[in-house]
MIDOSE-1310 file (N, C-alpha, C; in nm, 2 decimals, decimal comma, always signed):
residues 81
xxxx	+3,19/+1,21/-3,32/+3,06/+1,15/-3,37/+2,95/+1,19/-3,27; +2,85/+1,26/-3,31/+2,74/+1,31/-3,23/+2,64/+1,20/-3,20; +2,59/+1,19/-3,08/+2,48/+1,10/-3,05/+2,39/+1,16/-2,96; +2,26/+1,12/-2,96/+2,16/+1,17/-2,87/+2,06/+1,06/-2,83
xxxx	+2,02/+1,06/-2,71/+1,92/+0,97/-2,66/+1,84/+1,05/-2,56; +1,72/+1,10/-2,60/+1,65/+1,20/-2,52/+1,50/+1,17/-2,53; +1,43/+1,22/-2,43/+1,28/+1,21/-2,43/+1,22/+1,34/-2,40; +1,11/+1,37/-2,46/+1,04/+1,50/-2,44/+0,89/+1,47/-2,45
xxxx	+0,83/+1,48/-2,33/+0,69/+1,44/-2,33/+0,67/+1,29/-2,37; +0,59/+1,27/-2,47/+0,56/+1,14/-2,51/+0,66/+1,09/-2,62; +0,75/+1,17/-2,66/+0,84/+1,14/-2,77/+0,98/+1,10/-2,72; +1,04/+1,00/-2,78/+1,18/+0,96/-2,75/+1,26/+0,96/-2,88
xxxx	+1,37/+1,03/-2,88/+1,45/+1,04/-3,00/+1,59/+0,98/-2,97; +1,64/+0,89/-3,06/+1,77/+0,84/-3,05/+1,83/+0,86/-3,19; +1,95/+0,91/-3,19/+2,02/+0,93/-3,32/+2,17/+0,93/-3,30; +2,24/+0,90/-3,41/+2,39/+0,92/-3,41/+2,43/+0,96/-3,55
xxxx	+2,54/+1,04/-3,55/+2,60/+1,08/-3,68/+2,69/+0,97/-3,73; +2,65/+0,92/-3,85/+2,72/+0,81/-3,90/+2,81/+0,85/-4,02; +2,87/+0,97/-4,01/+2,95/+1,02/-4,11/+2,88/+1,10/-4,21; +2,83/+1,04/-4,32/+2,76/+1,12/-4,42/+2,61/+1,12/-4,41
xxxx	+2,56/+1,07/-4,29/+2,41/+1,08/-4,27/+2,39/+1,06/-4,12; +2,26/+1,09/-4,08/+2,22/+1,08/-3,94/+2,12/+0,96/-3,94; +2,15/+0,86/-3,85/+2,07/+0,74/-3,84/+2,01/+0,74/-3,70; +1,88/+0,70/-3,69/+1,82/+0,69/-3,56/+1,67/+0,65/-3,57
xxxx	+1,60/+0,68/-3,45/+1,46/+0,64/-3,45/+1,39/+0,75/-3,35; +1,26/+0,76/-3,38/+1,18/+0,84/-3,29/+1,06/+0,76/-3,26; +1,02/+0,76/-3,13/+0,91/+0,68/-3,08/+0,81/+0,77/-3,01; +0,68/+0,72/-3,02/+0,58/+0,78/-2,94/+0,54/+0,68/-2,83
xxxx	+0,54/+0,73/-2,71/+0,51/+0,65/-2,59/+0,38/+0,69/-2,53; +0,32/+0,59/-2,45/+0,19/+0,63/-2,38/+0,23/+0,70/-2,25; +0,13/+0,73/-2,17/+0,16/+0,80/-2,05/+0,25/+0,73/-1,95; +0,25/+0,60/-1,96/+0,33/+0,51/-1,87/+0,47/+0,49/-1,92
xxxx	+0,50/+0,54/-2,04/+0,63/+0,52/-2,10/+0,64/+0,40/-2,19; +0,53/+0,33/-2,21/+0,54/+0,21/-2,30/+0,54/+0,26/-2,44; +0,62/+0,21/-2,53/+0,63/+0,25/-2,67/+0,51/+0,21/-2,74; +0,45/+0,31/-2,81/+0,33/+0,28/-2,89/+0,37/+0,26/-3,04
xxxx	+0,46/+0,34/-3,09/+0,51/+0,33/-3,23/+0,65/+0,38/-3,23; +0,72/+0,33/-3,33/+0,86/+0,37/-3,35/+0,89/+0,38/-3,50; +0,96/+0,49/-3,54/+0,99/+0,51/-3,68/+1,14/+0,53/-3,69; +1,21/+0,44/-3,77/+1,35/+0,46/-3,79/+1,37/+0,55/-3,91
xxxx	+1,49/+0,62/-3,91/+1,52/+0,71/-4,01/+1,67/+0,71/-4,05; +1,70/+0,75/-4,17/+1,83/+0,77/-4,21/+1,83/+0,89/-4,31; +1,88/+1,01/-4,26/+1,87/+1,13/-4,33/+2,01/+1,19/-4,34; +2,03/+1,28/-4,44/+2,17/+1,33/-4,46/+2,20/+1,45/-4,37
xxxx	+2,10/+1,53/-4,34/+2,12/+1,66/-4,26/+2,03/+1,67/-4,15; +2,06/+1,76/-4,05/+1,98/+1,79/-3,94/+1,84/+1,84/-3,98; +1,84/+1,93/-4,07/+1,71/+1,99/-4,11/+1,62/+1,88/-4,18; +1,68/+1,78/-4,25/+1,60/+1,67/-4,30/+1,54/+1,59/-4,19
xxxx	+1,61/+1,56/-4,08/+1,56/+1,49/-3,97/+1,44/+1,57/-3,91; +1,46/+1,70/-3,89/+1,36/+1,79/-3,83/+1,23/+1,79/-3,92; +1,25/+1,82/-4,05/+1,14/+1,84/-4,14/+1,07/+1,72/-4,19; +1,15/+1,61/-4,21/+1,09/+1,49/-4,27/+1,05/+1,38/-4,16
xxxx	+1,11/+1,40/-4,04/+1,08/+1,29/-3,94/+1,01/+1,35/-3,82; +1,08/+1,44/-3,75/+1,03/+1,49/-3,62/+0,90/+1,56/-3,63; +0,89/+1,66/-3,73/+0,77/+1,74/-3,74/+0,65/+1,66/-3,78; +0,66/+1,57/-3,87/+0,54/+1,49/-3,90/+0,50/+1,39/-3,79
xxxx	+0,60/+1,33/-3,72/+0,57/+1,24/-3,61/+0,50/+1,31/-3,50; +0,54/+1,43/-3,47/+0,47/+1,51/-3,36/+0,34/+1,57/-3,40; +0,30/+1,54/-3,52/+0,17/+1,60/-3,57/+0,18/+1,75/-3,60; +0,29/+1,79/-3,63/+0,31/+1,93/-3,67/+0,33/+2,02/-3,55
xxxx	+0,36/+1,97/-3,43/+0,38/+2,05/-3,31/+0,52/+2,12/-3,32; +0,51/+2,25/-3,34/+0,63/+2,33/-3,36/+0,72/+2,34/-3,24; +0,65/+2,35/-3,12/+0,73/+2,37/-3,00/+0,81/+2,24/-2,97; +0,75/+2,13/-2,98/+0,82/+2,00/-2,95/+0,93/+1,98/-3,06
xxxx	+0,90/+2,01/-3,19/+0,99/+2,00/-3,29/+1,11/+2,08/-3,27; +1,09/+2,21/-3,23/+1,20/+2,30/-3,21/+1,28/+2,26/-3,08; +1,22/+2,21/-2,98/+1,29/+2,16/-2,86/+1,37/+2,04/-2,89; +1,33/+1,95/-2,97/+1,41/+1,83/-3,01/+1,52/+1,87/-3,10
xxxx	+1,50/+1,97/-3,19/+1,61/+2,02/-3,27/+1,72/+2,09/-3,19; +1,67/+2,17/-3,09/+1,77/+2,23/-3,00/+1,85/+2,13/-2,92; +1,79/+2,02/-2,88/+1,86/+1,91/-2,81/+1,96/+1,85/-2,90; +1,93/+1,83/-3,03/+2,02/+1,77/-3,12/+2,14/+1,86/-3,14
xxxx	+2,12/+1,99/-3,15/+2,23/+2,09/-3,17/+2,32/+2,08/-3,04; +2,26/+2,07/-2,92/+2,34/+2,06/-2,80/+2,42/+1,94/-2,80; +2,37/+1,83/-2,86/+2,44/+1,70/-2,87/+2,55/+1,70/-2,98; +2,56/+1,81/-3,05/+2,67/+1,82/-3,15/+2,63/+1,80/-3,30
xxxx	+2,50/+1,78/-3,32/+2,45/+1,78/-3,46/+2,45/+1,92/-3,51; +2,47/+1,94/-3,64/+2,46/+2,07/-3,70/+2,42/+2,06/-3,84; +2,37/+2,18/-3,90/+2,33/+2,19/-4,04/+2,43/+2,26/-4,12; +2,50/+2,19/-4,21/+2,60/+2,25/-4,29/+2,54/+2,36/-4,38
x	+2,61/+2,46/-4,41/+2,56/+2,57/-4,49/+2,61/+2,56/-4,63
């Protein structure tokens, strides 16, 4: 079972593979690390998390989105073909 708990800049991502879906949350923090907002999610695939959750929350920032996707892959999440 894959899990991730990581931060990148102002964004914190926590997720776990719950069998047939990925469940977790993404938060936006202020400069001091205090959580400003948090969005929970439950998606079936890695690309759904990236496209439906991470990309919109980061305001369309492709570099941060790709970096968080890469971290999820390192943690064992994958996109089935």
